[in-house]
Backbone and ligand atoms as CSV (ligand in chain L), in Angstrom:
chain,resi,resn,atom,element,x,y,z
A,1,MET,N,N,-33.212,-28.451,7.810
A,1,MET,CA,C,-33.420,-27.209,7.036
A,1,MET,C,C,-32.471,-27.234,5.800
A,2,ASN,N,N,-32.962,-26.742,4.671
A,2,ASN,CA,C,-32.132,-26.590,3.524
A,2,ASN,C,C,-31.048,-25.544,3.721
A,3,LYS,N,N,-29.801,-25.864,3.235
A,3,LYS,CA,C,-28.711,-24.879,3.376
A,3,LYS,C,C,-29.024,-23.774,2.348
A,4,LYS,N,N,-28.675,-22.501,2.755
A,4,LYS,CA,C,-28.721,-21.391,1.719
A,4,LYS,C,C,-27.558,-21.572,0.762
A,5,LYS,N,N,-27.940,-21.333,-0.537
A,5,LYS,CA,C,-26.867,-21.460,-1.553
A,5,LYS,C,C,-26.375,-20.147,-2.051
A,6,ILE,N,N,-25.104,-19.994,-2.115
A,6,ILE,CA,C,-24.480,-18.695,-2.563
A,6,ILE,C,C,-23.598,-18.972,-3.775
A,7,LEU,N,N,-23.911,-18.198,-4.894
A,7,LEU,CA,C,-23.041,-18.259,-6.054
A,7,LEU,C,C,-21.882,-17.274,-5.893
A,8,VAL,N,N,-20.712,-17.828,-6.040
A,8,VAL,CA,C,-19.506,-16.906,-5.881
A,8,VAL,C,C,-18.833,-16.802,-7.254
A,9,ILE,N,N,-18.885,-15.613,-7.908
A,9,ILE,CA,C,-18.414,-15.431,-9.197
A,9,ILE,C,C,-17.078,-14.642,-9.157
A,10,ASN,N,N,-16.185,-15.166,-9.920
A,10,ASN,CA,C,-14.851,-14.405,-10.074
A,10,ASN,C,C,-14.658,-14.175,-11.576
A,11,GLY,N,N,-14.280,-12.897,-11.852
A,11,GLY,CA,C,-14.203,-12.484,-13.225
A,11,GLY,C,C,-12.805,-12.680,-13.827
A,12,PRO,N,N,-12.538,-11.916,-14.996
A,12,PRO,CA,C,-11.345,-12.169,-15.794
A,12,PRO,C,C,-10.029,-12.120,-15.033
A,13,ASN,N,N,-9.177,-13.097,-15.356
A,13,ASN,CA,C,-7.792,-13.197,-14.962
A,13,ASN,C,C,-7.573,-13.658,-13.471
A,14,LEU,N,N,-8.711,-13.757,-12.707
A,14,LEU,CA,C,-8.476,-14.174,-11.350
A,14,LEU,C,C,-8.057,-15.645,-11.284
A,15,ASN,N,N,-8.217,-16.355,-12.365
A,15,ASN,CA,C,-7.704,-17.702,-12.452
A,15,ASN,C,C,-6.189,-17.775,-12.425
A,16,LEU,N,N,-5.570,-16.546,-12.573
A,16,LEU,CA,C,-4.058,-16.458,-12.585
A,16,LEU,C,C,-3.563,-16.115,-11.199
A,17,LEU,N,N,-4.444,-16.081,-10.202
A,17,LEU,CA,C,-3.983,-15.768,-8.835
A,17,LEU,C,C,-2.773,-16.566,-8.453
A,18,GLY,N,N,-1.880,-15.962,-7.821
A,18,GLY,CA,C,-0.675,-16.628,-7.313
A,18,GLY,C,C,0.460,-16.805,-8.364
A,19,LEU,N,N,0.095,-16.580,-9.629
A,19,LEU,CA,C,1.032,-16.823,-10.706
A,19,LEU,C,C,1.672,-15.504,-11.211
A,20,ARG,N,N,0.960,-14.371,-10.979
A,20,ARG,CA,C,1.516,-13.099,-11.491
A,20,ARG,C,C,1.155,-12.033,-10.418
A,21,GLU,N,N,1.890,-10.907,-10.397
A,21,GLU,CA,C,1.538,-9.727,-9.574
A,21,GLU,C,C,1.249,-10.073,-8.070
A,22,PRO,N,N,2.142,-10.812,-7.517
A,22,PRO,CA,C,1.891,-11.211,-6.033
A,22,PRO,C,C,1.860,-9.958,-5.128
A,23,SER,N,N,2.546,-8.874,-5.577
A,23,SER,CA,C,2.573,-7.725,-4.664
A,23,SER,C,C,1.185,-7.110,-4.558
A,24,ILE,N,N,0.319,-7.287,-5.567
A,24,ILE,CA,C,-1.049,-6.741,-5.491
A,24,ILE,C,C,-2.001,-7.812,-4.995
A,25,TYR,N,N,-1.902,-9.031,-5.519
A,25,TYR,CA,C,-2.952,-10.055,-5.301
A,25,TYR,C,C,-2.507,-11.230,-4.394
A,26,GLY,N,N,-1.283,-11.160,-3.893
A,26,GLY,CA,C,-0.870,-12.193,-2.999
A,26,GLY,C,C,-0.291,-13.412,-3.757
A,27,ARG,N,N,0.175,-14.404,-2.980
A,27,ARG,CA,C,0.795,-15.567,-3.525
A,27,ARG,C,C,-0.087,-16.789,-3.621
A,28,LYS,N,N,-1.262,-16.688,-3.099
A,28,LYS,CA,C,-2.137,-17.827,-3.117
A,28,LYS,C,C,-2.841,-18.012,-4.425
A,29,THR,N,N,-3.096,-19.206,-4.816
A,29,THR,CA,C,-3.628,-19.529,-6.161
A,29,THR,C,C,-5.217,-19.458,-6.160
A,30,TYR,N,N,-5.771,-19.524,-7.335
A,30,TYR,CA,C,-7.195,-19.546,-7.436
A,30,TYR,C,C,-7.794,-20.811,-6.743
A,31,THR,N,N,-7.109,-21.912,-6.893
A,31,THR,CA,C,-7.568,-23.147,-6.250
A,31,THR,C,C,-7.610,-22.929,-4.730
A,32,GLU,N,N,-6.624,-22.204,-4.181
A,32,GLU,CA,C,-6.621,-21.980,-2.767
A,32,GLU,C,C,-7.771,-21.004,-2.361
A,33,LEU,N,N,-8.086,-20.058,-3.310
A,33,LEU,CA,C,-9.234,-19.202,-2.987
A,33,LEU,C,C,-10.534,-20.086,-2.988
A,34,GLU,N,N,-10.681,-21.002,-3.961
A,34,GLU,CA,C,-11.901,-21.855,-3.949
A,34,GLU,C,C,-11.966,-22.645,-2.636
A,35,ASP,N,N,-10.804,-23.190,-2.203
A,35,ASP,CA,C,-10.825,-23.959,-0.925
A,35,ASP,C,C,-11.203,-23.100,0.257
A,36,TYR,N,N,-10.667,-21.861,0.259
A,36,TYR,CA,C,-10.929,-20.912,1.359
A,36,TYR,C,C,-12.428,-20.567,1.345
A,37,VAL,N,N,-12.971,-20.270,0.216
A,37,VAL,CA,C,-14.439,-19.915,0.124
A,37,VAL,C,C,-15.279,-21.123,0.581
A,38,ASN,N,N,-14.960,-22.339,0.118
A,38,ASN,CA,C,-15.717,-23.458,0.522
A,38,ASN,C,C,-15.656,-23.679,2.034
A,39,GLN,N,N,-14.480,-23.532,2.630
A,39,GLN,CA,C,-14.313,-23.687,4.066
A,39,GLN,C,C,-15.161,-22.629,4.836
A,40,CYS,N,N,-15.135,-21.359,4.355
A,40,CYS,CA,C,-15.901,-20.308,5.037
A,40,CYS,C,C,-17.389,-20.592,4.933
A,41,ALA,N,N,-17.779,-21.020,3.725
A,41,ALA,CA,C,-19.276,-21.331,3.577
A,41,ALA,C,C,-19.631,-22.489,4.503
A,42,HIS,N,N,-18.814,-23.493,4.486
A,42,HIS,CA,C,-19.123,-24.693,5.382
A,42,HIS,C,C,-19.261,-24.215,6.879
A,43,ALA,N,N,-18.356,-23.399,7.288
A,43,ALA,CA,C,-18.352,-22.956,8.695
A,43,ALA,C,C,-19.655,-22.147,9.023
A,44,LEU,N,N,-20.143,-21.520,8.025
A,44,LEU,CA,C,-21.365,-20.740,8.212
A,44,LEU,C,C,-22.678,-21.500,7.909
A,45,GLY,N,N,-22.517,-22.833,7.515
A,45,GLY,CA,C,-23.663,-23.571,7.156
A,45,GLY,C,C,-24.254,-23.196,5.849
A,46,LEU,N,N,-23.447,-22.662,4.903
A,46,LEU,CA,C,-23.904,-22.289,3.575
A,46,LEU,C,C,-23.317,-23.253,2.548
A,47,ASP,N,N,-23.913,-23.310,1.439
A,47,ASP,CA,C,-23.429,-24.015,0.222
A,47,ASP,C,C,-22.831,-23.029,-0.745
A,48,ALA,N,N,-21.607,-23.070,-1.050
A,48,ALA,CA,C,-20.984,-22.130,-2.030
A,48,ALA,C,C,-20.923,-22.822,-3.429
A,49,VAL,N,N,-21.314,-22.094,-4.438
A,49,VAL,CA,C,-21.171,-22.580,-5.821
A,49,VAL,C,C,-20.168,-21.685,-6.443
A,50,LEU,N,N,-18.957,-22.182,-6.774
A,50,LEU,CA,C,-17.926,-21.321,-7.372
A,50,LEU,C,C,-17.999,-21.269,-8.857
A,51,PHE,N,N,-17.728,-20.128,-9.372
A,51,PHE,CA,C,-17.713,-19.967,-10.835
A,51,PHE,C,C,-16.672,-18.900,-11.207
A,52,GLN,N,N,-15.874,-19.253,-12.272
A,52,GLN,CA,C,-14.914,-18.211,-12.755
A,52,GLN,C,C,-14.985,-18.208,-14.257
A,53,SER,N,N,-14.961,-16.992,-14.840
A,53,SER,CA,C,-14.978,-16.824,-16.283
A,53,SER,C,C,-14.236,-15.594,-16.631
A,54,ASN,N,N,-13.579,-15.654,-17.826
A,54,ASN,CA,C,-12.877,-14.479,-18.415
A,54,ASN,C,C,-13.767,-13.735,-19.416
A,55,HIS,N,N,-15.033,-14.166,-19.532
A,55,HIS,CA,C,-15.933,-13.636,-20.596
A,55,HIS,C,C,-17.144,-13.005,-20.020
A,56,GLU,N,N,-17.352,-11.777,-20.453
A,56,GLU,CA,C,-18.464,-10.958,-19.962
A,56,GLU,C,C,-19.795,-11.693,-20.184
A,57,GLY,N,N,-20.116,-12.135,-21.390
A,57,GLY,CA,C,-21.393,-12.721,-21.678
A,57,GLY,C,C,-21.583,-13.980,-20.932
A,58,VAL,N,N,-20.586,-14.777,-20.651
A,58,VAL,CA,C,-20.690,-15.981,-19.892
A,58,VAL,C,C,-21.029,-15.673,-18.463
A,59,ILE,N,N,-20.473,-14.613,-17.930
A,59,ILE,CA,C,-20.857,-14.158,-16.516
A,59,ILE,C,C,-22.356,-13.735,-16.564
A,60,VAL,N,N,-22.751,-13.015,-17.562
A,60,VAL,CA,C,-24.156,-12.586,-17.614
A,60,VAL,C,C,-25.070,-13.869,-17.654
A,61,ASP,N,N,-24.676,-14.845,-18.470
A,61,ASP,CA,C,-25.500,-16.043,-18.570
A,61,ASP,C,C,-25.578,-16.758,-17.240
A,62,ARG,N,N,-24.432,-16.769,-16.482
A,62,ARG,CA,C,-24.386,-17.487,-15.149
A,62,ARG,C,C,-25.291,-16.767,-14.160
A,63,ILE,N,N,-25.246,-15.418,-14.208
A,63,ILE,CA,C,-26.109,-14.670,-13.288
A,63,ILE,C,C,-27.559,-14.928,-13.568
A,64,GLN,N,N,-27.915,-14.937,-14.861
A,64,GLN,CA,C,-29.298,-15.219,-15.244
A,64,GLN,C,C,-29.704,-16.569,-14.765
A,65,ALA,N,N,-28.824,-17.586,-14.902
A,65,ALA,CA,C,-29.205,-18.982,-14.539
A,65,ALA,C,C,-29.316,-19.121,-12.984
A,66,ALA,N,N,-28.789,-18.133,-12.290
A,66,ALA,CA,C,-28.832,-18.200,-10.782
A,66,ALA,C,C,-30.215,-17.996,-10.228
A,67,LEU,N,N,-31.079,-17.346,-11.036
A,67,LEU,CA,C,-32.421,-17.069,-10.528
A,67,LEU,C,C,-33.132,-18.379,-10.309
A,68,GLY,N,N,-33.585,-18.590,-9.027
A,68,GLY,CA,C,-34.295,-19.786,-8.660
A,68,GLY,C,C,-33.380,-20.891,-8.272
A,69,GLU,N,N,-32.098,-20.682,-8.453
A,69,GLU,CA,C,-31.079,-21.705,-8.152
A,69,GLU,C,C,-30.373,-21.420,-6.815
A,70,VAL,N,N,-30.041,-20.114,-6.606
A,70,VAL,CA,C,-29.313,-19.730,-5.409
A,70,VAL,C,C,-30.031,-18.650,-4.647
A,71,ASP,N,N,-29.512,-18.401,-3.466
A,71,ASP,CA,C,-30.156,-17.396,-2.576
A,71,ASP,C,C,-29.443,-16.028,-2.568
A,72,GLY,N,N,-28.216,-16.051,-3.019
A,72,GLY,CA,C,-27.455,-14.783,-3.034
A,72,GLY,C,C,-26.231,-14.955,-3.899
A,73,ILE,N,N,-25.593,-13.782,-4.187
A,73,ILE,CA,C,-24.415,-13.766,-5.053
A,73,ILE,C,C,-23.287,-12.983,-4.393
A,74,VAL,N,N,-22.125,-13.519,-4.413
A,74,VAL,CA,C,-20.913,-12.801,-4.112
A,74,VAL,C,C,-20.140,-12.710,-5.448
A,75,ILE,N,N,-19.784,-11.500,-5.762
A,75,ILE,CA,C,-19.129,-11.290,-7.053
A,75,ILE,C,C,-17.862,-10.441,-6.941
A,76,ASN,N,N,-16.716,-10.946,-7.571
A,76,ASN,CA,C,-15.652,-10.110,-7.831
A,76,ASN,C,C,-15.542,-10.008,-9.354
A,77,PRO,N,N,-16.124,-8.966,-9.957
A,77,PRO,CA,C,-16.192,-8.829,-11.412
A,77,PRO,C,C,-14.845,-8.471,-12.081
A,78,ALA,N,N,-13.784,-8.321,-11.167
A,78,ALA,CA,C,-12.486,-8.002,-11.755
A,78,ALA,C,C,-12.579,-6.763,-12.614
A,79,ALA,N,N,-11.908,-6.755,-13.768
A,79,ALA,CA,C,-11.895,-5.554,-14.622
A,79,ALA,C,C,-13.284,-5.122,-15.063
A,80,TYR,N,N,-14.219,-6.081,-15.214
A,80,TYR,CA,C,-15.593,-5.722,-15.587
A,80,TYR,C,C,-16.298,-4.836,-14.616
A,81,THR,N,N,-15.819,-4.792,-13.367
A,81,THR,CA,C,-16.335,-3.862,-12.379
A,81,THR,C,C,-16.468,-2.479,-12.989
A,82,HIS,N,N,-15.391,-2.088,-13.698
A,82,HIS,CA,C,-15.262,-0.693,-14.095
A,82,HIS,C,C,-15.773,-0.444,-15.467
A,83,THR,N,N,-16.387,-1.492,-16.149
A,83,THR,CA,C,-16.816,-1.256,-17.531
A,83,THR,C,C,-18.149,-1.901,-17.840
A,84,SER,N,N,-18.660,-2.779,-17.061
A,84,SER,CA,C,-19.754,-3.665,-17.579
A,84,SER,C,C,-21.152,-3.280,-17.054
A,85,ILE,N,N,-21.846,-2.554,-17.918
A,85,ILE,CA,C,-23.272,-2.253,-17.710
A,85,ILE,C,C,-24.087,-3.542,-17.835
A,86,ALA,N,N,-23.517,-4.475,-18.719
A,86,ALA,CA,C,-24.238,-5.787,-18.959
A,86,ALA,C,C,-24.352,-6.592,-17.647
A,87,ILE,N,N,-23.210,-6.628,-16.896
A,87,ILE,CA,C,-23.230,-7.352,-15.672
A,87,ILE,C,C,-24.056,-6.698,-14.590
A,88,LEU,N,N,-23.948,-5.314,-14.584
A,88,LEU,CA,C,-24.814,-4.524,-13.668
A,88,LEU,C,C,-26.308,-4.892,-13.960
A,89,ASP,N,N,-26.724,-4.895,-15.274
A,89,ASP,CA,C,-28.120,-5.113,-15.619
A,89,ASP,C,C,-28.524,-6.489,-15.236
A,90,ALA,N,N,-27.657,-7.459,-15.441
A,90,ALA,CA,C,-27.949,-8.912,-15.114
A,90,ALA,C,C,-28.201,-8.989,-13.551
A,91,LEU,N,N,-27.348,-8.392,-12.789
A,91,LEU,CA,C,-27.523,-8.424,-11.333
A,91,LEU,C,C,-28.821,-7.757,-10.929
A,92,LYS,N,N,-29.095,-6.637,-11.506
A,92,LYS,CA,C,-30.407,-5.974,-11.255
A,92,LYS,C,C,-31.591,-6.839,-11.683
A,93,ALA,N,N,-31.453,-7.464,-12.816
A,93,ALA,CA,C,-32.533,-8.305,-13.383
A,93,ALA,C,C,-32.951,-9.429,-12.504
A,94,VAL,N,N,-31.966,-10.109,-11.963
A,94,VAL,CA,C,-32.289,-11.262,-11.141
A,94,VAL,C,C,-32.720,-10.873,-9.770
A,95,GLY,N,N,-32.228,-9.674,-9.331
A,95,GLY,CA,C,-32.751,-9.127,-8.055
A,95,GLY,C,C,-32.290,-9.937,-6.791
A,96,LEU,N,N,-31.327,-10.782,-6.901
A,96,LEU,CA,C,-30.851,-11.484,-5.751
A,96,LEU,C,C,-29.927,-10.640,-4.892
A,97,PRO,N,N,-29.910,-10.805,-3.617
A,97,PRO,CA,C,-28.945,-10.040,-2.786
A,97,PRO,C,C,-27.545,-10.292,-3.260
A,98,ALA,N,N,-26.846,-9.277,-3.603
A,98,ALA,CA,C,-25.453,-9.399,-4.092
A,98,ALA,C,C,-24.502,-8.536,-3.336
A,99,VAL,N,N,-23.238,-9.052,-3.255
A,99,VAL,CA,C,-22.171,-8.337,-2.566
A,99,VAL,C,C,-20.925,-8.347,-3.469
A,100,GLU,N,N,-20.322,-7.232,-3.605
A,100,GLU,CA,C,-19.112,-7.116,-4.409
A,100,GLU,C,C,-17.828,-7.232,-3.536
A,101,VAL,N,N,-16.880,-7.938,-4.063
A,101,VAL,CA,C,-15.656,-8.204,-3.307
A,101,VAL,C,C,-14.477,-7.821,-4.267
A,102,HIS,N,N,-13.417,-7.217,-3.656
A,102,HIS,CA,C,-12.184,-6.992,-4.436
A,102,HIS,C,C,-11.026,-7.354,-3.471
A,103,LEU,N,N,-10.107,-8.062,-3.986
A,103,LEU,CA,C,-8.878,-8.463,-3.257
A,103,LEU,C,C,-8.076,-7.170,-2.829
A,104,SER,N,N,-7.844,-6.304,-3.835
A,104,SER,CA,C,-7.157,-5.099,-3.592
A,104,SER,C,C,-8.229,-3.965,-3.316
A,105,ASP,N,N,-7.706,-2.783,-3.053
A,105,ASP,CA,C,-8.664,-1.663,-2.914
A,105,ASP,C,C,-8.574,-0.789,-4.212
A,106,PRO,N,N,-9.489,-0.975,-5.102
A,106,PRO,CA,C,-9.425,-0.260,-6.428
A,106,PRO,C,C,-9.311,1.224,-6.219
A,107,GLU,N,N,-9.854,1.779,-5.168
A,107,GLU,CA,C,-9.846,3.266,-4.970
A,107,GLU,C,C,-8.419,3.740,-4.769
A,108,GLN,N,N,-7.592,2.885,-4.324
A,108,GLN,CA,C,-6.158,3.291,-4.032
A,108,GLN,C,C,-5.227,2.992,-5.279
A,109,ARG,N,N,-5.821,2.668,-6.405
A,109,ARG,CA,C,-4.994,2.293,-7.549
A,109,ARG,C,C,-5.209,3.377,-8.652
A,110,GLU,N,N,-5.194,2.967,-9.905
A,110,GLU,CA,C,-5.337,3.898,-10.997
A,110,GLU,C,C,-6.665,4.516,-10.963
A,111,PRO,N,N,-6.844,5.827,-11.473
A,111,PRO,CA,C,-8.124,6.505,-11.420
A,111,PRO,C,C,-9.235,5.715,-12.143
A,112,PHE,N,N,-8.894,4.969,-13.230
A,112,PHE,CA,C,-9.940,4.262,-13.988
A,112,PHE,C,C,-10.622,3.163,-13.137
A,113,ARG,N,N,-10.003,2.760,-12.064
A,113,ARG,CA,C,-10.586,1.783,-11.199
A,113,ARG,C,C,-11.524,2.331,-10.147
A,114,ARG,N,N,-11.665,3.677,-10.156
A,114,ARG,CA,C,-12.516,4.277,-9.094
A,114,ARG,C,C,-13.964,4.111,-9.371
A,115,VAL,N,N,-14.356,3.908,-10.604
A,115,VAL,CA,C,-15.819,3.636,-10.949
A,115,VAL,C,C,-16.130,2.208,-10.817
A,116,SER,N,N,-17.239,1.927,-10.082
A,116,SER,CA,C,-17.801,0.539,-10.150
A,116,SER,C,C,-19.206,0.605,-10.540
A,117,TYR,N,N,-19.474,0.088,-11.786
A,117,TYR,CA,C,-20.850,-0.083,-12.261
A,117,TYR,C,C,-21.548,-1.141,-11.473
A,118,THR,N,N,-20.871,-2.304,-11.295
A,118,THR,CA,C,-21.558,-3.433,-10.633
A,118,THR,C,C,-21.917,-3.149,-9.256
A,119,ALA,N,N,-21.215,-2.283,-8.522
A,119,ALA,CA,C,-21.586,-1.935,-7.123
A,119,ALA,C,C,-22.962,-1.350,-7.013
A,120,LEU,N,N,-23.470,-0.829,-8.215
A,120,LEU,CA,C,-24.794,-0.182,-8.122
A,120,LEU,C,C,-25.891,-1.249,-7.899
A,121,ALA,N,N,-25.554,-2.548,-8.120
A,121,ALA,CA,C,-26.561,-3.566,-7.890
A,121,ALA,C,C,-26.227,-4.397,-6.698
A,122,CYS,N,N,-25.237,-3.926,-5.908
A,122,CYS,CA,C,-24.757,-4.722,-4.748
A,122,CYS,C,C,-25.183,-4.012,-3.438
A,123,GLU,N,N,-25.450,-4.832,-2.439
A,123,GLU,CA,C,-25.852,-4.234,-1.140
A,123,GLU,C,C,-24.614,-3.825,-0.335
A,124,ARG,N,N,-23.511,-4.521,-0.545
A,124,ARG,CA,C,-22.329,-4.255,0.227
A,124,ARG,C,C,-21.114,-4.410,-0.677
A,125,ARG,N,N,-20.010,-3.871,-0.234
A,125,ARG,CA,C,-18.787,-4.003,-0.965
A,125,ARG,C,C,-17.625,-4.209,0.069
A,126,PHE,N,N,-16.800,-5.207,-0.134
A,126,PHE,CA,C,-15.663,-5.413,0.740
A,126,PHE,C,C,-14.416,-5.370,-0.089
A,127,VAL,N,N,-13.518,-4.370,0.144
A,127,VAL,CA,C,-12.335,-4.164,-0.741
A,127,VAL,C,C,-11.124,-4.200,0.116
A,128,GLY,N,N,-10.002,-4.628,-0.516
A,128,GLY,CA,C,-8.683,-4.519,0.134
A,128,GLY,C,C,-8.417,-5.456,1.288
A,129,CYS,N,N,-9.244,-6.477,1.416
A,129,CYS,CA,C,-9.039,-7.415,2.522
A,129,CYS,C,C,-8.545,-8.754,2.027
A,130,GLY,N,N,-8.113,-8.871,0.779
A,130,GLY,CA,C,-7.617,-10.151,0.247
A,130,GLY,C,C,-8.730,-11.219,0.294
A,131,PHE,N,N,-8.363,-12.438,0.538
A,131,PHE,CA,C,-9.301,-13.532,0.561
A,131,PHE,C,C,-10.446,-13.293,1.622
A,132,GLU,N,N,-10.064,-12.562,2.676
A,132,GLU,CA,C,-10.970,-12.420,3.798
A,132,GLU,C,C,-12.249,-11.652,3.394
A,133,GLY,N,N,-12.148,-10.830,2.314
A,133,GLY,CA,C,-13.260,-10.110,1.817
A,133,GLY,C,C,-14.439,-11.087,1.411
A,134,TYR,N,N,-14.038,-12.324,0.942
A,134,TYR,CA,C,-15.065,-13.312,0.569
A,134,TYR,C,C,-15.793,-13.801,1.793
A,135,ARG,N,N,-15.046,-14.033,2.911
A,135,ARG,CA,C,-15.637,-14.455,4.105
A,135,ARG,C,C,-16.588,-13.415,4.643
A,136,LEU,N,N,-16.127,-12.130,4.613
A,136,LEU,CA,C,-16.975,-11.017,5.099
A,136,LEU,C,C,-18.313,-10.924,4.229
A,137,ALA,N,N,-18.199,-11.207,2.940
A,137,ALA,CA,C,-19.325,-11.165,2.083
A,137,ALA,C,C,-20.274,-12.279,2.405
A,138,LEU,N,N,-19.736,-13.499,2.607
A,138,LEU,CA,C,-20.559,-14.698,2.986
A,138,LEU,C,C,-21.274,-14.433,4.377
A,139,GLU,N,N,-20.504,-13.864,5.307
A,139,GLU,CA,C,-21.103,-13.535,6.581
A,139,GLU,C,C,-22.225,-12.581,6.449
A,140,TYR,N,N,-21.992,-11.550,5.631
A,140,TYR,CA,C,-23.069,-10.525,5.395
A,140,TYR,C,C,-24.355,-11.186,4.899
A,141,LEU,N,N,-24.156,-12.037,3.817
A,141,LEU,CA,C,-25.346,-12.691,3.181
A,141,LEU,C,C,-25.948,-13.694,4.114
A,142,ASN,N,N,-25.200,-14.356,4.936
A,142,ASN,CA,C,-25.758,-15.301,5.897
A,142,ASN,C,C,-26.726,-14.609,6.805
A,143,GLU,N,N,-26.308,-13.444,7.308
A,143,GLU,CA,C,-27.159,-12.691,8.240
A,143,GLU,C,C,-28.319,-12.081,7.547
A,144,ARG,N,N,-28.113,-11.605,6.371
A,144,ARG,CA,C,-29.135,-10.943,5.566
A,144,ARG,C,C,-30.250,-11.966,5.273
A,145,LEU,N,N,-29.813,-13.187,4.869
A,145,LEU,CA,C,-30.769,-14.242,4.444
A,145,LEU,C,C,-31.515,-14.845,5.639
A,146,SER,N,N,-30.879,-14.699,6.809
A,146,SER,CA,C,-31.626,-15.254,7.988
A,146,SER,C,C,-32.454,-14.227,8.658
A,147,GLY,N,N,-32.538,-13.060,8.007
A,147,GLY,CA,C,-33.432,-11.984,8.450
A,147,GLY,C,C,-32.849,-11.136,9.558
A,148,ARG,N,N,-31.542,-11.366,9.868
A,148,ARG,CA,C,-30.897,-10.593,10.916
A,148,ARG,C,C,-30.417,-9.195,10.399
A,149,LYS,N,N,-30.424,-9.007,9.046
A,149,LYS,CA,C,-29.945,-7.703,8.502
A,149,LYS,C,C,-31.074,-7.278,7.544
A,150,ALA,N,N,-31.384,-5.988,7.573
A,150,ALA,CA,C,-32.435,-5.482,6.675
A,150,ALA,C,C,-32.038,-5.551,5.257
L,1,CA2,O1,O,-8.724,-6.321,-6.500
L,1,CA2,C1,C,-9.539,-7.051,-7.212
L,1,CA2,O2,O,-9.994,-8.018,-6.682
L,1,CA2,C2,C,-9.813,-6.672,-8.636
L,1,CA2,O3,O,-11.163,-6.999,-8.891
L,1,CA2,C3,C,-8.853,-7.400,-9.491
L,1,CA2,C4,C,-8.990,-7.090,-10.957
L,1,CA2,C5,C,-8.899,-5.595,-11.226
L,1,CA2,O4,O,-9.178,-5.341,-12.574
L,1,CA2,C6,C,-9.893,-4.807,-10.314
L,1,CA2,O5,O,-9.675,-3.402,-10.553
L,1,CA2,C7,C,-9.672,-5.125,-8.871
L,1,CA2,C8,C,-7.925,-7.757,-11.762
L,1,CA2,C9,C,-7.798,-9.259,-11.589
L,1,CA2,C10,C,-6.595,-9.752,-12.218
L,1,CA2,O6,O,-6.108,-10.845,-11.430
L,1,CA2,C11,C,-4.823,-11.195,-11.581
L,1,CA2,C12,C,-4.384,-12.135,-10.699
L,1,CA2,C13,C,-3.102,-12.558,-10.759
L,1,CA2,C14,C,-2.246,-12.054,-11.698
L,1,CA2,C15,C,-2.715,-11.114,-12.607
L,1,CA2,C16,C,-4.002,-10.694,-12.496
């Protein structure tokens, strides 16, 4: 049987993980996040396709290209969470099952982080669990795509 493919998108500045603000985002690097996501995907029998960009339009292009290529999307849109109707529209346009992840819990931070546009196109949201949020998102999509979740 073909493995289900999940596109895992990380937005602006997440490439700096481990290098700055460890009190909020931890000490592990973006490369360690990629390794963690790949391990979780492998354990679930999924194929993860990792993608990181600091540019809104590039993320929109990647989401559009995902149609017909992958079965679901995990996205941490980073700061674009709170601003990007373009990424929301792209997620809605492709109509793939999507899950939003945040390392921190944006609700517990500055008021401007309380709005998430992108969550409007996502079936679930995992916040404040660090790297583990990506595993929870992959587990959710795995069940969802195998028909065990509505
Ligand atoms: O908690 C999350 O995962 C966020 O998506 C992270 C974004 C923030 O704008 C969201 O409100 C919540 C910021 C990502 C910046 O990542 C950095 C990593 C290391 C050092 C500096 C920034």
